[in-house]
Each structure stands twice: as C-alpha cells, then as structure tokens.
Z-matrix of the N, CA and C atoms (Angstrom, degrees):
N
C 1 1.450
C 2 1.522 1 108.85
N 3 1.294 2 116.25 1 132.36
C 4 1.462 3 121.25 2 178.93
C 5 1.518 4 108.79 3 -90.57
N 6 1.288 5 116.23 4 126.29
C 7 1.460 6 120.95 5 177.52
C 8 1.525 7 109.39 6 -84.98
N 9 1.307 8 116.72 7 134.63
C 10 1.457 9 121.28 8 178.55
C 11 1.516 10 110.86 9 -55.94
N 12 1.337 11 117.25 10 -39.84
C 13 1.461 12 121.21 11 -179.32
C 14 1.523 13 111.29 12 -60.60
N 15 1.327 14 117.29 13 -36.62
C 16 1.466 15 120.48 14 179.82
C 17 1.519 16 110.83 15 -64.85
N 18 1.320 17 117.26 16 -34.51
C 19 1.462 18 120.90 17 176.16
C 20 1.523 19 110.93 18 -73.83
N 21 1.327 20 115.72 19 -43.49
C 22 1.467 21 120.20 20 -177.61
C 23 1.520 22 112.17 21 -63.58
N 24 1.316 23 117.28 22 -39.61
C 25 1.468 24 120.72 23 -177.98
C 26 1.518 25 111.91 24 -90.22
N 27 1.312 26 116.06 25 -1.88
C 28 1.460 27 123.89 26 -177.27
C 29 1.522 28 112.03 27 59.83
N 30 1.352 29 114.93 28 32.21
C 31 1.459 30 119.19 29 170.40
C 32 1.528 31 108.61 30 -62.36
N 33 1.311 32 114.93 31 -29.68
C 34 1.463 33 121.70 32 167.62
C 35 1.517 34 106.67 33 -121.88
N 36 1.303 35 117.24 34 145.29
C 37 1.472 36 121.11 35 -174.59
C 38 1.512 37 112.25 36 -68.79
N 39 1.311 38 116.53 37 -31.44
C 40 1.446 39 119.84 38 -178.69
C 41 1.513 40 110.18 39 177.08
N 42 1.321 41 114.89 40 177.29
C 43 1.457 42 119.75 41 -179.65
C 44 1.517 43 109.24 42 -153.09
N 45 1.323 44 115.50 43 152.86
C 46 1.460 45 123.09 44 171.13
C 47 1.521 46 105.80 45 -123.52
N 48 1.317 47 116.59 46 123.07
C 49 1.466 48 121.50 47 -175.46
C 50 1.515 49 110.74 48 -120.35
N 51 1.319 50 115.57 49 137.83
C 52 1.456 51 121.61 50 175.95
C 53 1.523 52 110.29 51 -104.10
N 54 1.318 53 116.71 52 -20.96
C 55 1.456 54 123.02 53 -179.98
C 56 1.521 55 107.76 54 -134.54
N 57 1.331 56 115.66 55 137.88
C 58 1.462 57 120.48 56 -179.90
C 59 1.519 58 108.16 57 -126.49
N 60 1.322 59 115.87 58 132.44
C 61 1.458 60 120.63 59 178.57
C 62 1.525 61 109.72 60 -57.89
N 63 1.324 62 115.82 61 134.84
C 64 1.459 63 121.00 62 177.45
C 65 1.520 64 114.51 63 87.71
N 66 1.345 65 117.14 64 6.38
C 67 1.461 66 118.80 65 178.97
C 68 1.521 67 109.83 66 -54.11
N 69 1.303 68 118.42 67 147.32
C 70 1.461 69 126.79 68 13.61
C 71 1.528 70 114.00 69 -86.62
N 72 1.319 71 117.01 70 -3.89
C 73 1.467 72 119.56 71 177.16
C 74 1.524 73 109.18 72 -77.04
N 75 1.317 74 117.30 73 129.52
C 76 1.459 75 122.55 74 177.76
C 77 1.525 76 107.26 75 -113.58
N 78 1.324 77 117.92 76 124.36
C 79 1.458 78 120.41 77 -179.33
C 80 1.535 79 111.85 78 -56.74
N 81 1.320 80 116.20 79 135.44
C 82 1.464 81 121.62 80 -179.84
C 83 1.523 82 111.25 81 -57.20
N 84 1.335 83 117.15 82 -34.13
C 85 1.469 84 120.72 83 -179.93
C 86 1.523 85 110.73 84 -61.94
N 87 1.340 86 117.47 85 -35.31
C 88 1.461 87 119.68 86 176.95
C 89 1.517 88 111.21 87 -71.52
N 90 1.325 89 116.12 88 -43.80
C 91 1.459 90 119.99 89 -178.94
C 92 1.529 91 112.26 90 -62.07
N 93 1.314 92 116.52 91 -25.97
C 94 1.462 93 120.86 92 -178.35
C 95 1.525 94 113.31 93 -78.54
N 96 1.326 95 118.31 94 -10.73
C 97 1.465 96 121.62 95 -175.97
C 98 1.528 97 110.90 96 -78.60
N 99 1.327 98 116.59 97 126.17
C 100 1.468 99 119.53 98 177.75
C 101 1.533 100 111.76 99 -85.11
N 102 1.330 101 116.70 100 -3.75
C 103 1.470 102 120.55 101 178.09
C 104 1.531 103 111.17 102 -108.27
N 105 1.338 104 115.29 103 28.52
C 106 1.454 105 121.24 104 179.85
C 107 1.520 106 109.83 105 -130.86
N 108 1.324 107 115.61 106 131.91
C 109 1.458 108 122.65 107 174.99
C 110 1.521 109 107.21 108 -114.27
N 111 1.332 110 116.53 109 124.26
C 112 1.459 111 121.83 110 178.34
C 113 1.524 112 107.41 111 -112.22
N 114 1.330 113 116.55 112 124.31
C 115 1.458 114 120.63 113 179.86
C 116 1.529 115 110.15 114 -106.75
N 117 1.324 116 117.56 115 155.46
C 118 1.469 117 121.24 116 -176.79
C 119 1.532 118 113.41 117 -86.92
N 120 1.315 119 117.03 118 63.30
C 121 1.461 120 122.32 119 177.05
C 122 1.528 121 112.51 120 54.54
N 123 1.306 122 116.61 121 52.53
C 124 1.458 123 120.15 122 179.78
C 125 1.528 124 113.05 123 -110.27
N 126 1.317 125 118.39 124 0.19
C 127 1.463 126 120.75 125 -175.83
C 128 1.522 127 112.44 126 -61.66
N 129 1.315 128 117.08 127 -30.45
C 130 1.466 129 119.90 128 -176.53
C 131 1.517 130 112.60 129 -94.87
N 132 1.311 131 118.76 130 18.62
C 133 1.461 132 120.98 131 -175.95
C 134 1.519 133 114.60 132 -104.99
N 135 1.316 134 117.75 133 8.72
C 136 1.459 135 118.92 134 177.39
C 137 1.530 136 108.67 135 -72.72
N 138 1.311 137 117.90 136 155.98
C 139 1.473 138 119.45 137 177.60
C 140 1.532 139 112.49 138 -56.51
N 141 1.322 140 117.04 139 -38.09
C 142 1.459 141 120.72 140 179.89
C 143 1.538 142 110.92 141 -66.72
N 144 1.323 143 116.54 142 -43.09
C 145 1.465 144 119.94 143 179.75
C 146 1.520 145 111.01 144 -66.08
N 147 1.328 146 117.09 145 -40.87
C 148 1.462 147 120.49 146 179.31
C 149 1.535 148 110.36 147 -64.36
N 150 1.321 149 117.88 148 -41.52
C 151 1.467 150 121.33 149 178.43
C 152 1.526 151 110.60 150 -64.22
N 153 1.329 152 117.06 151 -41.00
C 154 1.465 153 120.77 152 179.15
C 155 1.530 154 110.66 153 -65.12
N 156 1.328 155 117.46 154 -41.03
C 157 1.465 156 120.31 155 178.17
C 158 1.526 157 110.92 156 -64.59
N 159 1.319 158 116.80 157 -40.02
C 160 1.458 159 121.17 158 178.76
C 161 1.530 160 110.28 159 -63.00
N 162 1.328 161 117.22 160 -45.87
C 163 1.459 162 121.01 161 179.09
C 164 1.533 163 111.26 162 -62.82
N 165 1.325 164 116.57 163 -40.15
C 166 1.460 165 120.71 164 178.95
C 167 1.530 166 110.18 165 -65.08
N 168 1.324 167 116.84 166 -40.40
C 169 1.461 168 120.24 167 177.99
C 170 1.528 169 110.55 168 -62.72
N 171 1.343 170 116.83 169 -44.06
C 172 1.462 171 120.12 170 178.45
C 173 1.528 172 111.55 171 -61.69
N 174 1.329 173 116.87 172 -42.42
C 175 1.468 174 121.09 173 178.99
C 176 1.526 175 110.70 174 -64.77
N 177 1.334 176 117.33 175 -42.95
C 178 1.464 177 120.26 176 177.68
C 179 1.518 178 111.10 177 -63.12
N 180 1.323 179 117.60 178 -40.66
C 181 1.464 180 120.98 179 178.64
C 182 1.527 181 110.46 180 -62.74
N 183 1.327 182 117.23 181 -46.40
C 184 1.464 183 121.14 182 178.73
C 185 1.526 184 110.58 183 -60.65
N 186 1.329 185 116.98 184 -42.26
C 187 1.464 186 120.72 185 179.04
C 188 1.529 187 110.87 186 -64.41
N 189 1.316 188 116.53 187 -43.57
C 190 1.463 189 120.06 188 179.78
C 191 1.535 190 110.42 189 -60.43
N 192 1.324 191 116.33 190 -46.76
C 193 1.459 192 120.89 191 -177.56
C 194 1.523 193 112.86 192 -67.12
N 195 1.338 194 116.77 193 -24.61
C 196 1.471 195 119.44 194 179.02
C 197 1.528 196 112.60 195 -99.50
N 198 1.326 197 117.35 196 6.51
C 199 1.464 198 120.95 197 177.07
C 200 1.510 199 115.02 198 78.94
N 201 1.322 200 118.44 199 12.65
C 202 1.466 201 121.99 200 178.94
C 203 1.534 202 109.77 201 -89.33
N 204 1.334 203 116.70 202 158.92
C 205 1.471 204 119.03 203 176.58
C 206 1.528 205 110.82 204 -67.05
N 207 1.316 206 115.69 205 145.33
C 208 1.462 207 121.33 206 178.98
C 209 1.522 208 111.01 207 -72.28
N 210 1.324 209 116.20 208 153.87
C 211 1.465 210 120.95 209 174.48
C 212 1.516 211 110.33 210 -69.21
N 213 1.324 212 116.50 211 -35.00
C 214 1.462 213 121.61 212 -174.69
C 215 1.514 214 110.61 213 -132.70
N 216 1.346 215 117.15 214 71.06
C 217 1.471 216 118.98 215 -179.71
C 218 1.527 217 110.76 216 -68.44
N 219 1.315 218 115.22 217 151.86
C 220 1.464 219 122.07 218 175.50
C 221 1.514 220 107.30 219 -106.19
N 222 1.318 221 116.72 220 128.00
C 223 1.459 222 120.81 221 -179.00
C 224 1.523 223 109.91 222 -65.22
N 225 1.327 224 115.07 223 138.14
C 226 1.461 225 119.85 224 176.37
C 227 1.515 226 108.99 225 -77.15
N 228 1.321 227 114.58 226 144.28
C 229 1.476 228 118.44 227 175.82
C 230 1.505 229 108.83 228 -79.03
N 231 1.319 230 114.75 229 138.81
C 232 1.457 231 116.90 230 -176.22
C 233 1.465 232 114.88 231 -125.68
C-alpha cells in the first residue's frame, strides 16, 4: 500500500497503482499527487497474465472435479 505521505514528502519518487483501497472512492489527497499514476485495472490484461489466469482456471477446474483442494479458494462469507 502506498501512503499518501510518502508521495507528498517524496520518500518515494512516485507510484503507479492499479488498485486503490476504498475504491470506487479515491482520496482527493491521492488525486492531487503529480507523482502518481492511477490505471483503470489494466495490470492483468497482458497476454501473459491472461494466459496464466486461463491456466490457473483450468487447474482449479481439474482439481475441483477430482476432489482436490483448489489452488485459489475463495473464502465463504459467514
């Protein structure tokens, strides 16, 4: 997580974020930073990322059908 203060004081030179805590609301302090790039959830859209997600889905499906634990289980809401 990038702290706004770290950007403001230039403790870090800059940041590029694909996900922001509290979305869809983005804190005004973050939007005001000229050393911050916010992207619209595109980090997982590269051909390599899409292929990896597809392979993971196939592996999870095979595991589910054979009664094995999933690689990436989703916690049930309780």
